[in-house]
KEGU-433644 format. One record per residue (C-alpha): residue number from 1; x, y, z. Coordinates in steps of 0.25 Angstrom, whole numbers, plus 5000, padded with zeros to 4 digits. Layout:
PT   num     px     py     pz
PT   NUM      X      Y      Z
...
//
This chain:
PT   num     px     py     pz
PT     1   5000   5000   5000
PT     2   5006   5013   4996
PT     3   5005   5025   5006
PT     4   4997   5037   5002
PT     5   5004   5047   4992
PT     6   5009   5059   5000
PT     7   5013   5053   5013
PT     8   5023   5062   5019
PT     9   5033   5051   5022
PT    10   5032   5045   5008
PT    11   5044   5051   5002
PT    12   5057   5048   4994
PT    13   5065   5036   4997
PT    14   5054   5030   5006
PT    15   5044   5030   4995
PT    16   5055   5025   4985
PT    17   5058   5013   4994
PT    18   5043   5010   4995
PT    19   5041   5010   4981
PT    20   5053   5001   4978
PT    21   5048   4991   4989
PT    22   5033   4992   4984
PT    23   5037   4989   4970
PT    24   5044   4976   4975
PT    25   5031   4972   4981
PT    26   5024   4975   4969
PT    27   5015   4986   4974
PT    28   5009   4996   4965
PT    29   5017   5010   4964
PT    30   5010   5021   4971
PT    31   5001   5030   4962
PT    32   5008   5041   4955
PT    33   5005   5055   4960
PT    34   5002   5067   4951
PT    35   5014   5073   4943
PT    36   5020   5086   4948
PT    37   5019   5098   4939
PT    38   5021   5099   4924
PT    39   5035   5095   4924
PT    40   5032   5082   4932
PT    41   5020   5079   4922
PT    42   5029   5080   4910
PT    43   5042   5073   4915
PT    44   5034   5062   4923
PT    45   5038   5067   4937
PT    46   5025   5061   4944
PT    47   5028   5057   4958
PT    48   5021   5053   4971
PT    49   5017   5065   4980
PT    50   5026   5060   4991
PT    51   5038   5061   4983
PT    52   5040   5048   4975
PT    53   5042   5049   4960
PT    54   5034   5040   4951
PT    55   5041   5029   4943
PT    56   5040   5037   4930
PT    57   5054   5042   4926
PT    58   5058   5055   4921
PT    59   5065   5055   4907
PT    60   5078   5063   4911
PT    61   5083   5062   4896
PT    62   5073   5074   4893
PT    63   5082   5083   4901
PT    64   5095   5086   4893
PT    65   5106   5093   4900
PT    66   5102   5107   4895
PT    67   5089   5105   4902
PT    68   5095   5102   4916
PT    69   5099   5111   4927
PT    70   5105   5107   4940
PT    71   5105   5117   4951
PT    72   5106   5118   4967
PT    73   5100   5127   4976
PT    74   5110   5133   4986
PT    75   5108   5143   4997
PT    76   5110   5147   5012
PT    77   5102   5139   5023
PT    78   5087   5143   5022
PT    79   5087   5151   5010
PT    80   5077   5143   5003
PT    81   5084   5132   4995
PT    82   5074   5121   4998
PT    83   5062   5130   4997
PT    84   5067   5134   4983
PT    85   5069   5120   4979
PT    86   5054   5117   4983
PT    87   5049   5127   4974
PT    88   5058   5122   4962
PT    89   5053   5108   4965
PT    90   5038   5114   4964
PT    91   5040   5122   4952
PT    92   5045   5111   4944
PT    93   5034   5101   4948
PT    94   5044   5092   4955
PT    95   5035   5093   4968
PT    96   5021   5097   4971
PT    97   5019   5111   4976
PT    98   5014   5110   4990
PT    99   5015   5117   5003
PT   100   5024   5106   5009
PT   101   5035   5108   4999
PT   102   5046   5112   5009
PT   103   5060   5108   5007
PT   104   5056   5096   4998
PT   105   5071   5093   4995
PT   106   5075   5093   5010
PT   107   5072   5078   5012
PT   108   5079   5075   5024
PT   109   5073   5076   5038
PT   110   5084   5084   5043
PT   111   5082   5094   5032
PT   112   5067   5096   5036
PT   113   5070   5097   5051
PT   114   5081   5107   5050
PT   115   5076   5115   5038
PT   116   5089   5114   5030
PT   117   5094   5106   5018
PT   118   5106   5097   5021
PT   119   5105   5088   5008
PT   120   5105   5093   4994
PT   121   5093   5087   4986
PT   122   5091   5086   4972
PT   123   5078   5088   4964
PT   124   5076   5087   4948
PT   125   5066   5097   4943
PT   126   5059   5097   4930
PT   127   5056   5111   4925
PT   128   5050   5116   4912
PT   129   5056   5130   4907
PT   130   5053   5136   4894
PT   131   5048   5123   4888
PT   132   5060   5115   4892
PT   133   5061   5104   4903
PT   134   5072   5106   4913
PT   135   5078   5097   4923
PT   136   5082   5105   4936
PT   137   5090   5097   4946
PT   138   5089   5105   4959
PT   139   5098   5102   4971
PT   140   5094   5109   4984
PT   141   5106   5110   4993
PT   142   5108   5113   5008
PT   143   5112   5127   5013
PT   144   5120   5125   5026
PT   145   5135   5126   5026
PT   146   5136   5111   5032
PT   147   5130   5106   5019
PT   148   5138   5113   5009
PT   149   5143   5100   5003
PT   150   5129   5096   4999
PT   151   5128   5109   4991
PT   152   5142   5107   4984
PT   153   5138   5093   4980
PT   154   5125   5098   4975
PT   155   5131   5109   4966
PT   156   5140   5099   4959
PT   157   5127   5094   4952
PT   158   5122   5108   4948
PT   159   5125   5118   4938
PT   160   5119   5130   4946
PT   161   5113   5134   4959
PT   162   5102   5142   4965
PT   163   5108   5151   4976
PT   164   5096   5155   4985
PT   165   5098   5167   4994
PT   166   5087   5171   5004
PT   167   5082   5185   5001
PT   168   5081   5188   5016
PT   169   5094   5183   5021
PT   170   5103   5185   5008
PT   171   5116   5179   5006
PT   172   5121   5169   5017
PT   173   5134   5162   5020
PT   174   5129   5149   5014
PT   175   5124   5157   5001
PT   176   5138   5161   4999
PT   177   5144   5147   5001
PT   178   5134   5140   4992
PT   179   5136   5151   4981
PT   180   5151   5148   4980
PT   181   5149   5133   4980
PT   182   5141   5135   4967
PT   183   5150   5146   4962
PT   184   5162   5136   4963
PT   185   5154   5125   4956
PT   186   5152   5135   4945
PT   187   5137   5134   4946
PT   188   5126   5144   4941
PT   189   5121   5152   4953
PT   190   5106   5157   4953
PT   191   5104   5166   4965
PT   192   5090   5165   4970
PT   193   5085   5175   4981
PT   194   5074   5167   4989
PT   195   5064   5171   5000
PT   196   5060   5185   4993
PT   197   5046   5183   4999
PT   198   5052   5186   5013
PT   199   5049   5199   5020
PT   200   5063   5203   5022
PT   201   5068   5198   5009
PT   202   5078   5207   5001
PT   203   5081   5200   4988
PT   204   5088   5213   4982
PT   205   5098   5213   4994
PT   206   5101   5198   4992
PT   207   5103   5200   4977
PT   208   5114   5210   4980
PT   209   5120   5201   4989
PT   210   5121   5190   4979
PT   211   5127   5199   4969
PT   212   5137   5204   4979
PT   213   5141   5191   4985
PT   214   5140   5181   4973
PT   215   5141   5191   4961
PT   216   5128   5186   4955
PT   217   5119   5198   4948
PT   218   5107   5201   4956
PT   219   5098   5199   4944
PT   220   5102   5184   4944
PT   221   5095   5182   4957
PT   222   5081   5176   4958
PT   223   5072   5180   4969
PT   224   5062   5170   4974
PT   225   5054   5165   4985
PT   226   5055   5150   4986
PT   227   5045   5149   4997
PT   228   5034   5156   4989
PT   229   5039   5151   4976
PT   230   5041   5165   4970
PT   231   5050   5166   4957
PT   232   5055   5152   4959
PT   233   5052   5149   4945
PT   234   5063   5158   4940
PT   235   5073   5150   4948
PT   236   5070   5138   4939
PT   237   5071   5146   4927
PT   238   5085   5152   4932
PT   239   5090   5138   4934
PT   240   5087   5134   4920
PT   241   5092   5147   4914
PT   242   5105   5150   4923
PT   243   5110   5136   4927
PT   244   5117   5129   4916
PT   245   5114   5114   4912
PT   246   5124   5103   4917
PT   247   5135   5099   4908
PT   248   5133   5085   4904
PT   249   5131   5076   4893
PT   250   5122   5063   4892
PT   251   5131   5056   4882
PT   252   5144   5057   4891
PT   253   5147   5046   4901
PT   254   5139   5046   4914
PT   255   5145   5055   4925
PT   256   5136   5057   4937
PT   257   5140   5064   4950
PT   258   5135   5059   4963
PT   259   5132   5071   4971
PT   260   5123   5065   4982
PT   261   5118   5052   4987
PT   262   5108   5045   4997
PT   263   5106   5031   5002
PT   264   5093   5023   5000
PT   265   5093   5010   5008
PT   266   5085   5003   4996
PT   267   5093   5009   4984
PT   268   5106   5012   4989
PT   269   5113   5025   4986
PT   270   5105   5036   4978
PT   271   5115   5045   4972
PT   272   5112   5059   4967
PT   273   5120   5061   4954
PT   274   5122   5072   4944
PT   275   5125   5067   4930
PT   276   5136   5075   4923
PT   277   5136   5066   4910
PT   278   5129   5054   4905
PT   279   5116   5046   4908
PT   280   5113   5036   4919
PT   281   5101   5027   4920
PT   282   5097   5015   4928
PT   283   5104   5002   4925
PT   284   5117   5010   4921
PT   285   5130   5005   4927
PT   286   5138   5016   4934
PT   287   5151   5018   4941
PT   288   5155   5026   4953
PT   289   5168   5034   4950
PT   290   5171   5034   4965
PT   291   5170   5019   4969
PT   292   5170   5013   4954
PT   293   5158   5004   4958
PT   294   5148   5001   4947
PT   295   5133   5002   4950
PT   296   5120   5000   4942
PT   297   5110   5012   4942
PT   298   5097   5008   4948
PT   299   5090   5021   4947
PT   300   5092   5036   4942
PT   301   5083   5047   4944
PT   302   5081   5062   4948
PT   303   5076   5068   4961
PT   304   5063   5075   4959
PT   305   5065   5077   4971
PT   306   5064   5063   4975
PT   307   5069   5052   4966
PT   308   5063   5051   4952
PT   309   5069   5039   4944
PT   310   5073   5042   4929
PT   311   5077   5034   4918
PT   312   5091   5041   4917
PT   313   5099   5053   4921
PT   314   5106   5061   4911
PT   315   5118   5071   4911
PT   316   5116   5084   4919
PT   317   5105   5077   4928
PT   318   5104   5076   4943
PT   319   5098   5063   4949
PT   320   5100   5051   4957
PT   321   5105   5037   4954
PT   322   5104   5024   4962
PT   323   5114   5013   4958
PT   324   5114   5003   4969
PT   325   5125   5009   4978
PT   326   5122   5002   4991
PT   327   5134   5007   4999
PT   328   5134   5022   5003
PT   329   5150   5022   5000
PT   330   5147   5019   4986
PT   331   5140   5033   4984
PT   332   5151   5044   4983
PT   333   5146   5058   4983
PT   334   5153   5065   4971
PT   335   5155   5051   4964
PT   336   5154   5050   4949
PT   337   5146   5039   4942
PT   338   5148   5035   4928
PT   339   5143   5023   4919
PT   340   5150   5010   4920
PT   341   5162   5009   4909
PT   342   5160   5024   4906
PT   343   5170   5030   4916
PT   344   5170   5045   4917
PT   345   5179   5056   4925
PT   346   5173   5057   4939
PT   347   5166   5070   4942
PT   348   5174   5079   4952
PT   349   5164   5076   4964
PT   350   5164   5083   4977
PT   351   5174   5088   4986
PT   352   5173   5080   4999
PT   353   5166   5088   5010
PT   354   5175   5093   5021
PT   355   5170   5090   5035
PT   356   5169   5102   5044
PT   357   5165   5094   5057
PT   358   5168   5080   5062
PT   359   5160   5073   5073
PT   360   5160   5059   5078
PT   361   5147   5051   5076
PT   362   5144   5038   5084
PT   363   5132   5029   5086
PT   364   5125   5030   5099
PT   365   5125   5015   5100
PT   366   5137   5008   5093
PT   367   5128   4996   5088
PT   368   5122   5007   5079
PT   369   5136   5009   5072
PT   370   5133   5002   5059
PT   371   5119   5008   5057
PT   372   5125   5022   5060
PT   373   5136   5019   5050
PT   374   5126   5015   5039
PT   375   5118   5028   5042
PT   376   5131   5037   5042
PT   377   5135   5031   5028
PT   378   5122   5033   5022
PT   379   5120   5047   5027
PT   380   5135   5051   5023
PT   381   5131   5046   5009
PT   382   5120   5057   5009
PT   383   5129   5067   5015
PT   384   5143   5065   5010
PT   385   5149   5077   5017
PT   386   5150   5069   5029
PT   387   5163   5062   5032
PT   388   5164   5049   5040
PT   389   5176   5043   5048
PT   390   5175   5031   5057
PT   391   5177   5035   5072
PT   392   5178   5028   5086
PT   393   5175   5034   5099
PT   394   5178   5027   5113
PT   395   5165   5033   5118
PT   396   5156   5032   5106
PT   397   5161   5020   5099
PT   398   5162   5019   5083
PT   399   5158   5030   5075
PT   400   5162   5041   5064
PT   401   5168   5054   5063
PT   402   5159   5062   5054
PT   403   5163   5075   5046
PT   404   5152   5085   5043
PT   405   5152   5099   5036
PT   406   5146   5106   5049
PT   407   5138   5104   5061
PT   408   5125   5105   5055
PT   409   5129   5094   5045
PT   410   5133   5085   5057
PT   411   5119   5088   5064
PT   412   5112   5085   5051
PT   413   5120   5072   5048
PT   414   5117   5067   5062
PT   415   5102   5071   5061
PT   416   5101   5063   5048
PT   417   5107   5051   5054
PT   418   5096   5051   5065
PT   419   5085   5054   5056
PT   420   5088   5046   5043
PT   421   5096   5034   5050
PT   422   5090   5034   5064
PT   423   5105   5035   5069
PT   424   5108   5040   5082
PT   425   5123   5045   5084
PT   426   5132   5052   5093
PT   427   5140   5064   5087
PT   428   5152   5069   5093
PT   429   5157   5084   5094
PT   430   5160   5089   5080
PT   431   5174   5094   5077
PT   432   5181   5100   5065
PT   433   5193   5093   5057
PT   434   5206   5099   5063
PT   435   5220   5096   5057
PT   436   5234   5094   5064
PT   437   5248   5095   5058
PT   438   5256   5084   5065
PT   439   5270   5086   5070
PT   440   5271   5072   5076
PT   441   5279   5062   5067
PT   442   5272   5051   5073
PT   443   5258   5056   5071
PT   444   5261   5060   5056
PT   445   5266   5046   5054
PT   446   5253   5041   5060
PT   447   5243   5050   5052
PT   448   5252   5050   5040
PT   449   5250   5065   5038
PT   450   5255   5078   5045
PT   451   5241   5085   5045
PT   452   5229   5077   5051
PT   453   5215   5080   5051
PT   454   5208   5078   5065
PT   455   5193   5075   5064
PT   456   5192   5069   5078
PT   457   5197   5078   5090
PT   458   5201   5065   5097
PT   459   5212   5063   5087
PT   460   5217   5077   5089
PT   461   5233   5076   5090
PT   462   5241   5082   5101
PT   463   5247   5096   5099
PT   464   5261   5089   5102
PT   465   5259   5081   5088
PT   466   5254   5093   5080
PT   467   5261   5105   5074
PT   468   5247   5113   5072
PT   469   5232   5110   5072
PT   470   5223   5115   5060
PT   471   5208   5119   5062
PT   472   5198   5120   5050
PT   473   5194   5134   5046
PT   474   5182   5139   5037
PT   475   5179   5151   5030
PT   476   5166   5156   5035
PT   477   5156   5165   5028
PT   478   5146   5173   5037
PT   479   5135   5182   5032
PT   480   5128   5191   5042
PT   481   5121   5204   5043
PT   482   5131   5215   5047
PT   483   5126   5218   5060
PT   484   5130   5204   5065
PT   485   5144   5205   5060
PT   486   5151   5209   5073
PT   487   5146   5198   5081
PT   488   5149   5188   5070
PT   489   5163   5193   5069
PT   490   5165   5191   5084
PT   491   5159   5177   5083
PT   492   5169   5173   5072
PT   493   5181   5179   5080
PT   494   5177   5170   5092
PT   495   5177   5158   5083
PT   496   5192   5161   5078
PT   497   5188   5166   5064
PT   498   5196   5175   5055
PT   499   5188   5185   5046
PT   500   5191   5184   5031
PT   501   5181   5193   5025
PT   502   5169   5202   5027
PT   503   5159   5207   5016
PT   504   5146   5214   5016
PT   505   5137   5207   5006
PT   506   5126   5218   5008
PT   507   5123   5230   5017
PT   508   5119   5221   5029
PT   509   5126   5208   5027
PT   510   5141   5204   5029
PT   511   5148   5192   5024
PT   512   5160   5188   5034
PT   513   5171   5177   5031
PT   514   5178   5171   5042
PT   515   5189   5160   5043
PT   516   5184   5151   5055
PT   517   5189   5139   5062
PT   518   5179   5128   5059
PT   519   5178   5123   5073
PT   520   5173   5137   5077
PT   521   5161   5137   5068
PT   522   5157   5122   5066
PT   523   5148   5122   5079
PT   524   5140   5134   5082
PT   525   5146   5146   5075
PT   526   5134   5146   5066
PT   527   5125   5146   5078
PT   528   5133   5158   5084
PT   529   5133   5166   5071
PT   530   5118   5164   5069
PT   531   5116   5169   5083
PT   532   5124   5181   5082
PT   533   5118   5185   5069
PT   534   5104   5183   5073
PT   535   5103   5172   5062
PT   536   5107   5181   5051
PT   537   5122   5177   5048
PT   538   5125   5165   5040
PT   539   5138   5156   5039
PT   540   5145   5147   5030
PT   541   5159   5142   5029
PT   542   5169   5134   5020
PT   543   5182   5127   5023
PT   544   5195   5135   5024
PT   545   5205   5125   5028
PT   546   5213   5124   5041
PT   547   5220   5133   5050
PT   548   5230   5132   5062
PT   549   5224   5132   5076
PT   550   5227   5129   5090
PT   551   5219   5117   5093
PT   552   5218   5108   5105
PT   553   5210   5095   5108
PT   554   5201   5097   5120
PT   555   5196   5084   5127
PT   556   5183   5083   5135
PT   557   5184   5074   5147
PT   558   5172   5068   5155
PT   559   5177   5064   5169
PT   560   5191   5063   5164
PT   561   5188   5055   5151
PT   562   5190   5061   5137
PT   563   5177   5061   5129
PT   564   5183   5059   5115
PT   565   5170   5064   5108
PT   566   5171   5077   5115
PT   567   5186   5080   5111
PT   568   5187   5094   5105
PT   569   5197   5101   5097
PT   570   5197   5116   5100
PT   571   5205   5129   5098
PT   572   5215   5131   5110
PT   573   5210   5145   5113
PT   574   5196   5140   5114
PT   575   5199   5127   5122
PT   576   5195   5131   5136
PT   577   5182   5138   5132
PT   578   5177   5126   5123
PT   579   5181   5116   5134
PT   580   5174   5123   5144
PT   581   5161   5125   5136
PT   582   5162   5110   5132
PT   583   5163   5106   5146
PT   584   5151   5115   5150
PT   585   5142   5109   5139
PT   586   5146   5095   5143
PT   587   5142   5097   5157
PT   588   5129   5102   5152
PT   589   5127   5090   5143
PT   590   5132   5078   5151
PT   591   5122   5071   5160
PT   592   5125   5071   5175
PT   593   5130   5058   5180
PT   594   5131   5052   5194
PT   595   5146   5056   5194
PT   596   5153   5069   5191
PT   597   5157   5072   5176
PT   598   5170   5080   5174
PT   599   5170   5087   5160
PT   600   5183   5092   5156
PT   601   5189   5099   5143
PT   602   5204   5096   5142
PT   603   5215   5099   5133
PT   604   5226   5088   5135
PT   605   5227   5087   5150
PT   606   5222   5101   5153
PT   607   5208   5102   5157
PT   608   5202   5116   5152
PT   609   5188   5115   5156
PT   610   5179   5106   5166
PT   611   5165   5105   5170
PT   612   5158   5094   5179
PT   613   5145   5087   5178
PT   614   5140   5085   5192
PT   615   5136   5071   5197
PT   616   5121   5068   5201
PT   617   5121   5070   5216
PT   618   5114   5061   5226
PT   619   5112   5064   5240
PT   620   5116   5051   5247
PT   621   5114   5057   5261
PT   622   5099   5061   5258
PT   623   5094   5050   5267
PT   624   5104   5051   5278
PT   625   5097   5059   5289
PT   626   5107   5061   5300
PT   627   5115   5048   5304
PT   628   5130   5044   5304
PT   629   5139   5054   5295
PT   630   5147   5042   5291
PT   631   5135   5036   5283
PT   632   5134   5049   5275
PT   633   5149   5049   5272
PT   634   5148   5035   5267
PT   635   5137   5038   5258
PT   636   5144   5050   5252
PT   637   5157   5042   5250
PT   638   5150   5031   5243
PT   639   5143   5041   5234
PT   640   5156   5047   5231
PT   641   5162   5034   5227
PT   642   5150   5030   5218
PT   643   5152   5043   5210
PT   644   5167   5041   5209
PT   645   5165   5027   5204
PT   646   5154   5032   5194
PT   647   5164   5042   5189
PT   648   5173   5031   5185
PT   649   5164   5022   5178
PT   650   5153   5032   5173
PT   651   5152   5036   5158
PT   652   5149   5050   5155
PT   653   5140   5050   5142
PT   654   5140   5062   5133
PT   655   5126   5064   5127
PT   656   5125   5066   5112
PT   657   5120   5081   5114
PT   658   5132   5084   5122
PT   659   5141   5084   5110
PT   660   5133   5095   5103
PT   661   5133   5103   5115
PT   662   5148   5102   5117
PT   663   5150   5105   5102
PT   664   5143   5118   5104
PT   665   5153   5122   5115
PT   666   5164   5122   5105
PT   667   5161   5135   5099
PT   668   5154   5142   5110
PT   669   5163   5153   5115
//
């Protein structure tokens, strides 16, 4: 029995799996829903109202290269990327126009809950312009700096971008960063000024900002309201007129770039591909340039925005491909696929993501290690910017040292593990990657190199074996109203920042550039910046290499025992302040025991800060009314001996939330 069409949960992969199983049981397919718009009617894009597509396949051969446009939407956080994507899907008949169309391409639960895009999503739009049918491949990208790797990968499959800017807020830090990503990739940029319907919108001011900062003539800007749908049709026309078609030829041998992938437990790896040359269809034998393994193609199609199988995919088109890859290690982001016995020069692929934050991850129960390992492998397939190294902890057992692009990236990864794989984990205090230039011949021989990278604070070498320590630095861009400039400059100075540039982008807004130590900003710098500027300042950063620094390893001891997971690397000048704050926060976070807990921060053998968690007290003399004093002395002595014994055998357990509270202490001054 098929469920009623339109059930809210009846979506995407769940429906596809049901259809597959039902077909095997010989059940009839569900009734076809009405087609969606003129484009859907003419090209056979009928689909179920929940999101499932019909089995009628689109003939992609009708779209020659000159009728294809591949483009991304890029912008700062909350400037309206996903809302604009919704309107474009409605205008082209890809989805029905309803009041419930909000962030249609944000499919993950974490995206819905946080209201941000964390995964780039693709949708193929069919649009009739001046009597010709066009195929527009849209990629909606994240806006937060922690997910900039998603943006850079998406741009590799595009020839142009829509740069969306809020008509009220104007150019923000991530707007600048995304523009230069597109500029370096030599893509056509179409500036779109959104939210012109807002009461305080000032599109003319934003036009001047765009002209001054990006050197784009103001008459090229398109003013729209994505929420109201005002003037959105002109965006589609600009995409066709201003973005060039892809360079590709169907007659050339197949060259397909894998720019994203997901894992389906029934079908294996689903790879998102951009075809630079050639044709691919079901039954073709393809080879991975990375692994040299051969596969038979089981299915090809486009995302509309859910999977729509097609007969073939042709040069210049963007779609998905399923080829029976059952192991997540077989699908490499940036890999080139080609036809068997028709080898080609592999495409450049992508630069590896450079992790900015490292944290230990361990299962709450070691019996769940294998399940968590499988979950981490599948999630890193979908989020290739996460790096994974095996790790072991005396306290927490076997686990991993994971590298992330930022703290939000780490939080989202942890949330996706819990929501999508029902995995519960312990995350240790995040740290940034440091370097040490070794002076000890013994250590140089052991590591086989003079300069080593330290991602685990427990492996921080002693000063006697090192000639100098290096810490990572970033070039930060801050855009703020000018009245907050003084406060922000003081904040940056407190974080050991070096000012590089200052520019007024209009009469009221300033763009500041600072060279900042990464460990000073990775935790709560953004929160402090927003607080000081009443929420108006924006921040973005890019890697700027390493610089010499006076660093020390600070141990955290509980009753004299070092807690490996809480070892911290800090700058020498801030060691005492940070140590005192960590001890205070641990005191507030640790539950009281029947014995006293001494919390100490130490550098080597020198204790620089201490706090004490008092023991629970019991009045053993409560029932002694009068009587012999020696009996009271015996009771008190027995109580003291019991507490002393407890202190020897008692384990101090650090709750999971204590790690985040301690982490917040690192940058509080």
